[in-house]
VOLUMDREN-272199 format. One record per residue: chain; residue in one letter; x, y, z of N, C-alpha, C in turn. Coordinates in pm, 1 decimal, always signed. Atoms other than C-alpha are relative to their C-alpha. Layout:
<nodes>
A;A;X;Y;Z;X;Y;Z;X;Y;Z
...
</nodes>
This chain:
<nodes>
A;M;-87.5;+21.2;-117.4;-771.5;-500.1;+286.9;-24.6;+171.2;+63.8
A;E;+7.2;-104.4;-64.6;-786.0;-219.0;+527.5;+175.8;+44.1;+51.4
A;F;-152.0;-76.0;-27.3;-474.0;+4.1;+640.4;+69.0;-74.4;+99.8
A;W;-72.3;+58.9;-133.1;-417.0;-144.4;+969.5;+36.2;-166.5;-48.2
A;E;-38.8;+153.9;+59.2;-397.9;-514.1;+819.5;+121.7;-0.6;-76.5
A;L;-110.5;-1.4;+110.0;-177.7;-409.1;+543.5;+110.5;+59.9;+106.7
A;K;-97.7;-12.8;-79.6;+34.8;-226.3;+819.4;+81.7;-125.0;+77.8
A;N;-56.3;+152.4;-89.0;+82.1;-554.7;+1037.5;+73.7;-89.5;-117.2
A;K;-49.6;+97.8;+99.9;+141.2;-749.9;+680.3;+175.6;+63.8;-24.9
A;I;-109.5;-87.5;+41.7;+429.2;-473.2;+616.4;+105.1;-28.8;+104.6
A;T;-85.3;+21.1;-115.0;+595.2;-511.5;+957.7;+17.1;-171.5;+31.3
A;D;-30.7;+123.0;-23.0;+543.5;-899.8;+994.2;+77.0;-70.8;-129.7
A;I;-50.0;+56.4;+141.1;+586.7;-1039.1;+645.4;+104.9;+78.7;-66.4
A;G;-105.0;-90.3;+91.2;+771.1;-753.4;+475.3;+145.8;+34.3;+74.1
A;K;-103.4;-28.1;-72.8;+1002.9;-720.9;+772.8;+39.4;+139.4;+14.8
A;E;-31.5;-124.3;+7.7;+990.7;-348.5;+733.6;-25.7;+48.4;+164.2
A;T;+41.5;-34.9;-143.8;+1015.6;-311.8;+1121.4;+26.6;+144.2;+47.0
A;H;+20.6;-115.5;-58.4;+1115.6;+43.8;+1165.5;-63.4;+106.7;-94.1
A;F;+85.1;-99.0;+73.5;+889.0;+220.3;+888.0;-128.0;+72.0;+61.4
A;F;+140.9;-66.8;-85.0;+582.6;+280.4;+1143.3;+74.4;+38.4;+150.9
A;D;-47.1;-41.1;-130.8;+830.4;+360.6;+1440.6;-26.3;+151.8;+36.4
A;P;+35.2;-163.6;-17.6;+725.7;+688.9;+1610.8;+128.3;+109.8;-42.7
A;D;-127.7;-88.9;+50.4;+1079.1;+847.6;+1548.3;+5.0;+1.5;-150.3
A;T;-13.3;-6.9;+142.1;+1071.9;+754.9;+1201.8;-99.6;+110.7;-66.2
A;L;+143.9;-62.2;+47.6;+715.1;+890.3;+1142.8;+29.4;+171.3;+17.1
A;K;-27.1;-157.0;-38.3;+833.0;+1216.9;+1324.6;+100.9;+48.1;-88.1
A;F;-71.6;-44.9;+47.6;+1134.9;+1249.8;+1152.5;-33.1;+56.8;-176.4
A;F;+25.4;-55.3;+132.2;+938.0;+1272.9;+804.6;-132.1;+78.6;-6.3
A;G;+134.6;-38.7;-16.4;+647.6;+1450.8;+957.8;-134.1;-46.9;-46.3
A;E;+138.5;+90.5;+48.7;+391.5;+1165.5;+894.0;-57.8;-37.7;+147.8
A;R;+71.7;+57.9;-109.2;+133.0;+1017.9;+1133.4;-59.6;-112.5;-32.1
A;L;+82.3;+118.1;+56.0;-29.1;+683.0;+1132.7;-136.0;+55.9;-39.5
A;S;+139.3;-36.8;+25.8;-361.4;+856.4;+1158.9;-55.3;+84.9;-122.9
A;D;+14.7;-82.1;+127.7;-302.1;+1057.0;+842.9;+27.0;-103.8;-129.3
A;M;-10.0;+119.0;+105.4;-224.2;+710.3;+645.7;-120.8;-74.4;-37.6
A;R;+96.7;+77.1;+74.3;-474.3;+576.7;+397.0;+53.8;-79.5;-86.1
A;L;-37.8;+104.6;+109.8;-455.0;+268.9;+178.6;-112.6;+25.6;-111.1
A;L;+58.8;-39.1;+121.5;-574.2;+358.2;-169.4;-50.6;-122.2;-37.7
A;K;+91.6;+119.8;+52.8;-845.1;+123.0;-341.8;+66.2;-47.8;-105.1
A;D;-35.8;+76.8;+130.1;-655.5;+50.6;-647.1;+171.9;-9.1;+30.1
A;K;-153.7;+28.3;+0.9;-307.0;-115.7;-672.1;+56.1;+52.7;-119.7
A;M;-56.6;-66.0;+136.4;-55.0;+37.6;-911.6;+127.1;-77.2;-29.8
A;E;-122.3;+51.1;+38.2;+210.3;-92.9;-1108.6;+132.3;+99.5;-26.7
A;I;-105.1;-121.4;+34.4;+543.3;+97.0;-1099.8;+132.5;-62.6;-7.4
A;T;-130.7;+28.9;+29.1;+899.4;+77.9;-1164.0;+93.5;+50.1;+119.4
A;D;-75.9;-23.2;-97.8;+1160.7;+60.4;-890.6;+142.0;+76.5;-51.7
A;I;-97.4;-69.7;+39.3;+1489.0;+246.7;-887.8;+117.1;-99.3;-73.2
A;C;-84.2;+79.3;+68.2;+1672.4;-67.6;-1028.3;-94.2;-46.3;-140.2
A;G;+61.9;+50.2;+124.4;+1424.8;-84.5;-1327.0;-100.0;-105.2;-0.7
A;E;+102.5;+83.1;+6.5;+1214.9;-360.7;-1193.9;-153.9;+6.7;+19.4
A;K;+129.9;-39.7;-16.7;+836.0;-376.9;-1218.7;-68.1;-54.3;+105.6
A;H;+66.4;+41.5;-121.4;+620.1;-409.6;-906.2;-160.4;+21.9;+6.7
A;T;+133.6;-54.0;-16.2;+236.9;-419.5;-842.4;+18.3;+0.5;+156.1
A;C;-17.9;-66.4;-149.9;+207.9;-226.2;-516.7;-151.5;+50.6;+40.8
A;Y;+107.8;-72.0;-66.1;-66.9;-126.6;-261.4;+96.7;+138.9;+25.1
A;V;-56.7;-142.2;-22.6;-25.4;+263.7;-232.1;-66.3;+59.7;+110.7
A;V;+28.5;-57.8;-127.8;-41.7;+425.6;+105.0;+19.2;+143.3;-12.2
A;S;-7.5;-154.3;+18.9;-122.5;+802.6;+73.7;+13.4;+48.0;+182.8
A;V;+3.9;-55.3;-145.1;-14.6;+1016.0;+403.0;+26.5;+169.9;-36.9
A;T;-19.8;-131.7;+1.8;+4.5;+1379.4;+451.5;+128.6;+17.4;+78.1
A;R;-126.7;-14.4;-58.3;+348.9;+1483.5;+522.1;+7.1;+171.9;+63.2
A;R;+17.5;-138.3;-28.5;+364.6;+1807.2;+746.1;+142.8;+67.5;+28.3
A;K;-132.0;-69.4;+35.1;+749.5;+1861.6;+707.2;+84.0;-73.3;-94.2
A;N;-105.5;+72.3;+78.3;+1042.9;+1793.9;+473.4;+125.6;-39.3;+46.1
A;A;-138.3;+28.1;-72.4;+1409.4;+1681.0;+541.4;+67.7;+143.1;+33.0
A;F;-56.2;-134.1;-41.1;+1469.5;+2066.5;+553.3;-57.8;+95.3;+116.1
A;G;+79.9;-41.6;-84.6;+1215.2;+2129.8;+820.1;-138.6;+30.7;-14.1
A;S;+161.5;-30.4;+17.1;+864.4;+2294.6;+831.6;-26.6;+19.9;-159.3
A;C;+59.9;-28.9;+117.5;+676.7;+2311.3;+515.6;-154.4;+24.3;-9.8
A;K;+156.1;+10.2;+11.1;+293.8;+2342.7;+418.1;-18.9;-182.8;-12.7
A;P;+34.8;+137.4;+32.5;+144.3;+2009.6;+430.2;-17.0;-53.1;-136.1
A;Y;+26.4;+20.9;+151.6;+166.0;+1808.8;+108.7;-28.0;-176.1;+0.5
A;K;+39.0;+146.1;-4.9;+53.8;+1455.5;+11.6;+146.7;-82.7;-47.6
A;Y;-109.0;+84.4;+26.3;+305.6;+1149.2;-9.9;-30.8;-114.3;-26.8
A;Y;+54.7;+111.6;+43.7;+266.3;+838.2;-165.8;+120.2;-103.2;+47.4
A;H;-86.4;+135.0;-47.5;+432.3;+486.0;-21.0;-53.3;-121.7;-89.6
A;Y;+35.5;+124.1;+63.5;+457.8;+171.6;-227.2;+39.1;-132.6;+75.5
A;F;-60.0;+136.2;-55.4;+454.3;-171.8;-104.4;-62.8;-139.5;-92.3
A;D;+20.7;+108.2;+69.8;+477.0;-480.8;-307.5;-107.8;-101.8;+56.1
A;V;+105.8;+74.1;-48.1;+165.4;-694.6;-298.7;+45.8;-136.8;+25.0
A;D;-37.5;+141.9;-37.9;+357.5;-1031.8;-275.1;+95.7;-15.3;+112.2
A;T;-89.6;-11.9;-101.0;+639.3;-939.7;-43.1;-25.7;+97.6;+114.6
A;F;+35.3;-100.6;-112.9;+507.3;-641.0;+155.2;+113.0;+68.1;+16.0
A;Q;-111.1;-84.9;-41.5;+825.3;-458.2;+119.3;-21.2;+133.6;-74.4
A;H;+22.5;-143.7;+44.1;+864.6;-86.7;+78.7;+48.9;-11.5;-144.5
A;V;-46.2;-16.9;+127.2;+919.1;-0.7;-305.1;+51.4;+128.3;-11.1
A;I;-22.9;-130.2;-7.1;+1106.4;+308.3;-381.7;-20.0;+16.5;-150.1
A;R;+39.8;-22.2;+168.6;+958.6;+445.7;-714.6;+110.5;+66.8;-76.0
A;W;-100.9;-72.6;+102.0;+1188.4;+564.5;-993.4;-63.6;+111.3;-78.1
A;S;+69.2;-105.5;+57.0;+1099.0;+896.2;-1121.3;+109.1;+57.2;-86.7
A;A;-105.0;-99.7;+57.0;+1274.1;+1096.7;-1399.1;-70.9;+162.4;+6.8
A;W;+30.6;-145.9;-43.3;+1242.2;+1463.1;-1275.3;+24.2;+82.5;-158.6
</nodes>
């Protein structure tokens, strides 16, 4: 699957209607042109402790919630069955 095909499924099937909006992307310092679908799927645990097999979208963020910063890689996860955005749980 290519990124643009996944993007359409995320919007149409997953009902993630604002995820790719220009204002949302701008807020997070992201661009569609910087987004790449990684080849391998990944099993992750969400913030509720449920496991999901996900597509992984890599993006370069050009700012963070506090303003400008050096560009850095960020990863978004989308369930392979529902195409919904999954928030990954991490123990910092």
